[in-house]
C-alpha positions, -999 to 999 in steps of 0.1 A, spaced: 662 -711 330 660 -704 368 625 -713 384 607 -684 398 601 -686 435 564 -685 441 555 -659 469 522 -662 489 512 -635 513 487 -644 540 472 -611 550 442 -596 567 438 -565 588 420 -585 615 434 -604 644 424 -639 652 412 -647 616 436 -678 613 465 -661 595 494 -679 612 475 -712 611 470 -709 573 506 -698 568 520 -727 586 498 -753 569 504 -739 535 541 -741 541 540 -777 554 516 -789 527 539 -773 499 568 -793 513 549 -825 518 533 -824 483 567 -823 468 595 -839 488 622 -820 469 607 -787 474 624 -760 493 598 -739 513 605 -708 533 581 -695 560 587 -658 568 573 -645 600 567 -607 597 543 -606 626 557 -590 658 537 -616 678 560 -643 663 534 -670 664 551 -688 636 585 -686 650 573 -699 683 557 -728 666 590 -736 648 609 -737 681 586 -765 691 589 -784 658 613 -814 658 616 -813 620 639 -790 601 615 -782 574 600 -759 564 626 -732 569 611 -706 592 628 -672 595 619 -641 616 620 -615 590 623 -576 594 599 -559 571 625 -536 558 645 -564 545 618 -583 529 631 -578 493 665 -591 505 649 -623 519 629 -628 486 660 -622 465 679 -648 485 652 -673 483 651 -668 445 689 -672 444 687 -704 465 660 -719 442 632 -720 468 600 -732 454 578 -712 477 580 -684 502 549 -680 524 547 -647 543 528 -644 576 519 -606 581 508 -586 611 471 -580 617 471 -543 613 474 -518 585 508 -504 577 539 -507 554 546 -543 563 513 -557 549 516 -533 520 551 -546 512 542 -583 515 512 -578 492 532 -561 465 557 -589 466 532 -616 463 522 -637 435 489 -644 454 475 -629 484 455 -654 507 429 -635 529 416 -655 558 380 -647 568 360 -659 598 323 -662 589 306 -631 601 302 -593 596 334 -581 614 359 -600 592 340 -590 561 343 -554 570 380 -557 580 386 -572 545 380 -539 528 415 -525 536 434 -556 525 414 -558 492 422 -521 487 459 -526 490 460 -557 467 438 -539 441 462 -508 441 491 -532 438 474 -552 410 479 -585 428 455 -615 427 438 -624 460 419 -654 474 395 -654 503 398 -685 525 370 -691 551 385 -702 584 371 -714 617 339 -724 600 313 -739 624 302 -773 618 265 -763 613 247 -732 603 245 -709 573 272 -685 583 299 -697 559 277 -697 528 263 -663 537 297 -649 542 309 -663 508 279 -647 491 285 -613 507 322 -614 499 315 -621 462 290 -594 460 313 -568 476 345 -580 460 336 -597 427 373 -597 416 385 -617 445 374 -654 445 364 -672 475 382 -706 478 361 -737 476 382 -752 504 371 -741 540 389 -748 571 365 -759 599 366 -749 636 385 -778 648 403 -785 680 427 -807 662 443 -777 645 452 -762 679 465 -795 692 488 -799 663 501 -764 665 509 -764 702 531 -795 696 551 -780 667 531 -800 641 508 -793 613 475 -812 610 489 -834 583 517 -845 608 493 -848 637 460 -863 624 451 -894 605 453 -889 567 415 -896 563 405 -868 587 384 -839 576 410 -814 588 438 -831 569 416 -832 537 407 -794 541 445 -785 540 452 -808 510 423 -793 491 433 -757 501 469 -760 490 459 -778 457 435 -748 450 462 -723 459 489 -741 438 464 -742 409 458 -704 410 495 -697 410 499 -717 379 470 -700 362 483 -665 370 518 -674 358 507 -689 325 
């Protein structure tokens, strides 16, 4: 029996929420958690942040492809045929057919949210699409300040507004190390010490994403 490729779309209709950062780190952690895994990172964002990161990366994995939205189904079919374990899709920060197609193709939609009212408001459009498509979603709080109640308040509001979309227990802090890693073509798990808080955040986030994928497919 052929293993089904798991598709994760990272989507939000709000720029600067950490979409590309999360896409890259999910892909790298998926690969590092299983040395035999084949992981494909599809860059559907016209800004090409993920593709630019890949040009700086000295390692060949994960596989990074600049994908045309109209050919998404072909990329996913090829990934399935090649036996890829995961495809992570980085989407553009605006409404349109690209986000719609990525969400409909996904086994799980990860929605980055910065603490505060603007990202909460912007989440409505993304949640509407995944609800219409019948796809499961997961909010991930990103760029969380080291102190203050903003993250807890944001999580509480999200759960009140969108009770069918859980908020991940893992939160990504507002850390300079993430930026330093990315500008050198690395992920935080390549760049920082294994005991660092940033590395732990990514490990915990991917474990939670993987667990939800398993629960939805069982």
